[in-house]
Structure formats: structure tokens, C-alpha cells
N, C-alpha and C positions, 0 to 999 in steps of 0.2 A: 843407207842411199833413200835420200826422197824421193826423187824422181829418175825412173831408168830411162834413159833415151830411146830406148827399142820399144817403149809402150805406145801403141797406136794413140792417134790423136783424132776424135770427132769432134766436128762444130755445128752446135746447136744453129739450125738455119731459120732463125727467127731473133725478136728481140727480147732482152730480159732486162728487167727492171734491178738495177745495179745495189737495190735495197734488199735484193732477196739473200738469204744465207742458204746455209748447208741443205734446210730441210726442202726448201721449195726447190734448190737446184737437183737435188737428188730425185725427187718425184719428177722433174722434168727428164731427167737422164731414163728413170725406168717407166715412164708412163706416157711421155711424148716422144721420145727418141727411141723406145723400146730396148734399151739396152741395159747390160747387167754393170751398175757402179761399180762392183768390187772385185772386177776381174782383171784390173789391172791396163787401164786405158787413161786417158787424161781427156776432159772434156773442156771445152770453149764456149763462153756465151759472150755477147758482145752487146751494148747500151744500144738503145735506139739512136741517139746522135754519136754515135761510133768513136766517142772519145775515153770509153773504158771498158775493158774485159775482166771476166773471171774466168778463172780455171780449178776445177774440181778435180780430185783424185783420192785412190785409197791408197796409203802406203803400207799397207798389211797390219796396221795397227789402227788406223784410225782416217778420216777423212780430213783433207787439207783444202783452203780454198787460197787462191792467190787473186789479189785484186790489183789492175794496174790501170791507173787513168793518166792519158796523155795531158801534159800543160800545152802542147802545139800540135795542130793536126788532128787527122782521124784515122782509125783503121779502115781497112778497104772495105766496101760490102760483102759479105758472103759469096755473094753469087760471082763476083769478079775474080776469085780466087781458084787456082787450079786444082782440079781433083785429085 
């Protein structure tokens, strides 16, 4: 199984340059979010224009990055999401 729906989901409350890859996103998780990347969680990052997002998680064998870019509309700002 690639992603277990029971994994906790953490949203980074800042914006990330969508050109960043697994090394930079891993660094953000461990040093800015102060969390362990490989404990079984999904970490979400949003672009400044809120038209793209990336998710990173460890599947037990390696890191997986998923990138979503919206053709229309924008993702809600993080501060408007319910905790």
C-alpha cells in the first residue's frame, strides 16, 4: 500500500517554492516543522500563489512526492482551514 489513510497529515504553515525536491522538503519537515519524516505521516506544502501543492511521505521503502497543480482556482489559505 502506498498511503495508509490512518496516517496523520501535517500542513506546513508557510509557502514553499514548488521547484524544491525531496532533499529540501525533508529538511523543512525535520528542521522547521521539528517532526520526523519517516514515522508514517503525510506532509503538505502549498505554493505562494496557492495554485500548486506538494505532499511528501515515507512509504517504508523510500520517499514519495506527489505534486498537484490546479488549472483553475486556488487552494484555501492554511489559516482558513479548520484544525
